[in-house]
C-alpha positions in Angstrom: 102.7 127.9 87.4 102.6 128.6 91.1 101.3 126.5 94.0 98.4 128.9 94.5 97.3 128.2 90.9 97.1 124.5 91.7 95.1 125.3 94.8 92.5 127.0 92.6 92.3 123.8 90.5 92.0 121.5 93.6 88.2 121.6 93.8 88.0 120.7 90.1 90.2 117.7 90.6 88.1 116.6 93.6 84.9 117.0 91.6 86.3 115.1 88.6 87.5 112.3 90.8 91.2 112.7 90.2 93.2 112.3 93.4 96.1 114.8 93.8 99.5 113.9 95.2 102.5 116.1 95.5 106.2 115.4 95.2 109.1 117.5 96.5 112.5 117.9 94.9 115.1 118.6 97.6 118.4 119.5 96.1 121.7 119.4 97.9 124.2 120.8 95.5 123.2 118.7 92.5 122.1 115.6 94.5 118.4 115.0 95.1 116.8 113.2 98.0 115.2 109.9 97.0 113.4 107.5 99.4 113.6 103.7 99.3 110.7 101.5 100.0 110.8 98.4 102.2 111.5 95.4 99.9 109.8 92.1 100.5 111.5 90.2 97.7 114.5 89.9 95.4 113.4 92.6 93.0 115.0 96.0 93.7 112.2 98.6 94.0 112.4 102.1 92.5 113.1 105.1 94.6 110.7 108.0 95.0 110.6 111.7 95.8 109.2 112.7 99.2 105.5 113.7 99.0 102.0 113.2 100.1 98.4 112.8 99.1 96.5 116.1 99.2 93.8 115.6 101.8 90.3 117.0 101.4 90.3 120.6 102.4 94.1 120.8 102.4 96.0 123.2 100.1 98.6 121.9 97.8 101.3 124.0 99.6 100.2 122.5 103.0 100.4 118.9 101.5 104.0 119.6 100.2 105.1 120.9 103.6 103.4 118.0 105.5 104.6 115.4 103.1 108.3 116.4 103.4 108.0 116.7 107.2 106.2 113.4 107.6 108.5 111.4 105.3 111.9 112.9 106.1 111.6 115.0 109.2 112.9 118.1 107.2 111.3 121.5 107.4 110.2 123.2 104.1 111.2 126.9 104.2 110.0 127.7 100.6 108.2 126.1 97.7 109.7 127.0 94.4 108.6 126.5 90.9 106.3 123.8 89.6 108.5 121.3 87.8 105.9 119.1 86.2 103.2 116.6 86.8 102.0 113.2 85.4 98.9 111.1 85.7 98.7 107.4 86.7 96.4 104.9 88.2 96.7 104.0 91.9 97.0 100.4 92.9 93.2 100.6 93.5 92.7 101.7 89.9 91.8 105.3 90.7 93.2 108.2 88.6 95.9 110.3 90.3 97.7 113.4 89.3 101.1 114.0 90.9 102.4 117.6 91.0 106.1 118.2 91.6 107.7 121.3 93.1 111.3 122.3 93.9 111.5 123.1 97.6 114.0 124.7 100.0 114.5 123.1 103.4 116.0 124.6 106.6 118.6 121.9 106.7 119.3 118.7 104.6 119.7 116.6 107.7 119.3 114.7 109.7 116.8 112.6 107.7 114.2 111.0 110.0 112.4 108.2 108.1 109.0 107.1 109.2 107.6 104.9 106.4 110.7 104.1 104.2 113.6 101.6 104.5 116.2 104.2 103.5 117.2 107.2 101.5 120.0 108.3 99.1 121.3 111.6 97.9 121.4 110.7 94.2 123.5 112.9 91.7 121.2 114.3 89.0 123.7 113.2 86.4 124.1 109.7 87.8 122.1 106.5 87.5 118.7 107.2 89.1 116.7 104.1 90.1 113.3 105.8 89.6 110.3 105.3 87.4 110.4 106.8 83.9 107.9 109.5 85.0 110.1 110.6 87.9 113.1 110.4 85.7 111.4 112.9 83.3 110.5 115.2 86.2 114.1 115.2 87.4 115.4 115.8 83.9 113.1 118.8 83.6 114.4 120.1 87.0 118.0 119.6 85.9 117.4 121.4 82.6 115.7 124.3 84.5 118.2 124.7 87.3 121.5 123.5 85.9 121.5 124.6 82.2 
């Protein structure tokens, strides 16, 4: 499914009250970029993929490009295949659908963080400190790209 097909579904999601978020898989030779949140306690938080909320009137593709730029400083040069999505409830209890795409970037560095404490390039076949939903997305990506 292409990004443009999701753009066609965007008004339906807005009408149905489902918020859309996007996540980007940036691959550097079998390692993916994961962002680390600021921790306020002793519990280690899970890492996340770069991404953004799709703003009203914004296309899915524009949200992917903006999310990667805003969270990492990297420039998306191409949006590849749709890897998968999942639904969840936001902290405010609102339904959200998160769409994930493989992306190409002009360069994998430097990483310029704006809202995160750190980042790692995590090997796809290593221990990933991510949620089960993101683990499933990354496994699908690995199966598609590295089979």
